[in-house]
N, C-alpha and C positions, 0 to 999 in steps of 0.2 A: 434566463438561466442564472444570472448573477444573484437573484434573490434566493433561488434554490441552493446555490453554492454556499451562501451565507447561512441559511437555515440548517443545512446539513452539517456544516462545520460547527455551528452552535450546539447541535444535538450531540455531536462527537465530544465536544468540550464538556458538556454537562454529564454525559454518561461516564466518560473516562475519569473525570474528577470525582464523581459520586462514588465510584467503585475502586478508585485508586489504581486503575489500569495504566500501564505505560505503553508508549507507541514510538515506533521508528518507521521511517519511510525510505525506500530505495526507488528512485525515479529514473527513468530513461526518457521516453517520449514526452512526458509531461514537464521535463526540464526544471524541476523545483517548484512548479506551480502549486502542487498539493502542500508541500512544506510551507510555502508562502501563505496559502489560505489558512492553514492551522495556526501559524504564528501571527497572523494579522489580528486575531482576537486576543484580548488580554487574558492571562492565566494559562497560556499554553505551556509555560515552564513547569507547571504542576504535573504534567503527564507526557509531554513531547520530549523525547530523549535526543533524537538525531534524525537528520534527513541527508541522504546521500544522492547526489546526481551522478550517475554512472552512464553517461551518454554513449560512449564508445565501447566496443567489445573489449578493448584492452583495459578500460577502467572497470568494467564488470569483473574481469579476471583479477586485476591487481587490488582493487579496493574491496570488493565483496567476496573475492575468492570463488567466483562462479567457475564451475568446471569448464576448461577449454574444450573438453570432449563434448559436453552438452551443446556448447555454442557451435562447434564444428558439425555436430550431427543434426541439431534442430534449428540452429540460427538464433540470432538475438531476438527476432520477432517470433516467439513461440511460448506456448504454455509452460513448457519445461523450464525455459529461462526465467519466466515470471516467478514460478515456484522457487527456483534456486535463489533468485534475488531476495525474495521475501524471507526465506528461511535463513539465508546467510546474514542479512542485516539484523534480523531478530536475535540471532545467536551472538553476533558481534556486539550489539548494544545491550543485550540481556533484558529485552523488553517483553511485556506480556503479549503484545500484538505488533505485527509489522504489515506494511502494505507496500506492494511493488507495482510498477507499471512499465511495460515495454511494448513497442509497436511502431507502426508506420503512420504518422499523421498526414503524410503527403507532401508534395503533390505527386511524386513519382513512385514507381514500384521499387520496393526494397527487398532484396533476397528472394525475388520472385513473388513477393507478397503484396497484395494490392493496398492502395491508400485506404486508411481508415480501419485497418486490422490492428486491434489492440488486445493485449493480454494483461489481466490484472490478477494479483494473488494476495491473499491475506493469510498470514501465518500466526498461529498461536500455539500454546503448549501441545505438542504432539499431533497437530493437525494443520494442514495447509489446503486451502480451497482456492481454486482458480476459475476465472471467467473469461470468455472470449467476447469481445465487442466488435461490431462491424458498423463503423460510423460513416456518414455520407457527406459531412460538411466540408468547409474549407479547412486549411491547416489549423487556424486559430479556433474555429468552432469545434474541431475534433479534439483539440487540446483541452478546451473548457468542458466539453461533454465527457471526455475520458476522465478528467479530474472529478467531476460530479458523480459519475457512475462508480468510480473507484471508491470515493468516500461513502456513497450509499451502500456499497458492497461491504465495506468495513463496518459501517454502522449496523447493518443487518446481522452480520456474524457476531459482533460484540453484544448486541441486544439478545440474541439467542443464547449466547454463552452466559450472559448475566442472569437469564431466567433459569438456567440449570444449576446455578450456584445454590448451596444450602442457605436457608434463611438466616442461620446464625453464623455465617462465615465472617471471618475477619480478613480483610484484604490488606496486604502490604505491597510495596512497590513491585515485587517480582514473584511472589508465591501466594497461593491461597491455601490457608489452613483452617481447619474447623476449630472453633473455640471450645474450651472444655466446660 
């Protein structure tokens, strides 16, 4: 899995640098591991704006401004919370893309939700996509697999977005405008 983590991170670096995309991350269950992976490779400062580890519900509310009503209604381990985290961190940092993770790595049940239930979200201009993961490994295996699958999800969405851009587009740090 380590090789896949490195290869996926390298692809993200290349794509984001090539197109001038910017990225922010809001992590809960992965505890900063995704931000660590991104910043391990040289050149991350060209596109990586910020990583926030908001592990507790209070941190999600105070740092990211996630709605307390969402947390009360759906819990921190929920698709709704993952979407909120991604949207809030992208707006706070004014990045083109953001990625969030929230879930239960284990070993115990959390909010009545089983070990290995993870939600991932990617937010970009006007669109947020989310994905549910059901992992079966140990806590550490689940953390690594959640990071890998989250980065692959981000890469898939960014690659699809990239192919929809006009061929004569000029990209700057925060907006895409067509050249004259």
